[in-house]
N, C-alpha and C positions, 0 to 999 in steps of 0.2 A: 172367296172374293179378292177379284184382282183389282187394281188400281191402274185405269188407263192416264198415260202420260198425258196432259192437257199442253199442246202444243199450238202457240196462236198461227205458226205460219202455215199449219195447215186446216186453218179454221174455216167452219161451214158458214158460217153466218155473217162475214165480211165482205162487203161487196166489192174490195179494191184491193190492189197488191201490197202486200206487208212483204218487207226484204229485210236481211241482216244486213247494216252499212258495214264496210270494213272499215277497222278501226285503226289503220295507217295513219301517219301526220301525210298527207299528200303535198300539202305546202307549206314551207317554212315559216313560222312566226313572223320574221320579220320579212317584209318583201313588200313589192309596188306593181306587182303583175296587174295589167287592169284588162287583160285577155286571157281568157280560159279558152284553149283548142280541145277538143275531146276526138279523138279519132280511133278508128279499130284497125292496127296494122298485123295483121298476124305472118304475114312475109313482105320480106323486101323494106321494112321499116325505114330504113335510113333512106332509101329510095323515096320514100312517100314523104318523110320528114322534110327532105331536101326540095321537092316538089311544092312541098305545103309552105316553104320558108320563101320559096319564089313568088306564090301567090301572094302572102301577107305583106312582103316588101314591094312589090308592085302597086299594093292599097296603102302605102305609106305607113306601114306599122313595123316597130322597132324590134325584131323578131327576138334577140338577145335580151333586151330591158324589159319589154312590156308583156311578153306573152308566157303561159306556162301551159306546156303539153301534156295530154295525159292520152296514153297508149291502151284504151279501155278494152280490157276482155269482154267477151259478150257474157260471161257470169257474173264479172264484176258488176259491183253495187256501192254508191257512192251518192252523200246528199249534198246537192247543190248548196243548200244552205248554211251547211258547214265549213264548205271550202271559201264561201262567201265571206263568212265570218272573218277569216284570216287575210284575206286579200281583199284589194280595193276594185273587184273586176267590175267592169264595163261593159262589155262585151264577151258573149259564148258562143262560140261555133261548134257544131256538131256535125261530124262527118262520118256517115254510115253509122251512126251511133243514135239510139231513140234515147231523149229525153227523159224518160220515165226512169231508166238506168241511173240516173241521178235526182231519182225523188221529185221530178216537175211532172206532172201531170198537165200538158201543156195541149190543146187542139192546136195544130198547126200543117202550113203546108211548104213544102220545101221549096229553097229560095225565095222565099216571103220571109226578111227579116219584120222582127215584131219588137214590142219592147214592153217589159214586166218590172214592176219593182226597181225602176232605176236602173234597169239594164236591160242590154240590145241582145237579141238572140238571133242566130240564123241555123236552121237545120237544112242539110245537105247529103247528097248520095254519098257513099264511100269515095275516100279519095283516086284509090286504083281507077274506080268506074270513070269520076272525072280525067283522070290523067288520060284514057284511051278515048273519050269522046268529045269531039270537039263543041257539040252543043249543051253538053253540062258544063264544058268547060265556060262557053258562052253564058250560061243562066247564072253559073257560079259568080263569075265577075262582073255583069249587071248587079247581082244582088248586094257583093260587096262594094260596089259603086254606091248604092243606095244607102247601105247600111254606113259607110265612113265618108257621105257627102262629097264623093269623089267628080 
């Protein structure tokens, strides 16, 4: 008789995703980041960061002081709650990344800011798509004006 390994990640009885979170210390213990920006940049990361900084500066966000950027790989998984415990995050922006990757099982519409647990969220298209499309740029700007009350 052989014993099968009990692997909860391959369980047939649970109807929701279970994932192993990264054990990296993403955010230093002592910080004052109020904004978490998650984007997926496999190519031209520096160009995307520069584009993102221009957008956030136009929205009157101090990128150097208040923003923590995460370039999330599609396979990477983190728990937002663990990040929130380390930083006083008030705003979370997802660009081309689904909130489920961070343990947030939200119903959302792109470019529609929403609030949950004293935190404001915005989900948008991938930064490279926004950079190339004037309509997406406009949708993002209108969302940011609503989010930051500009």
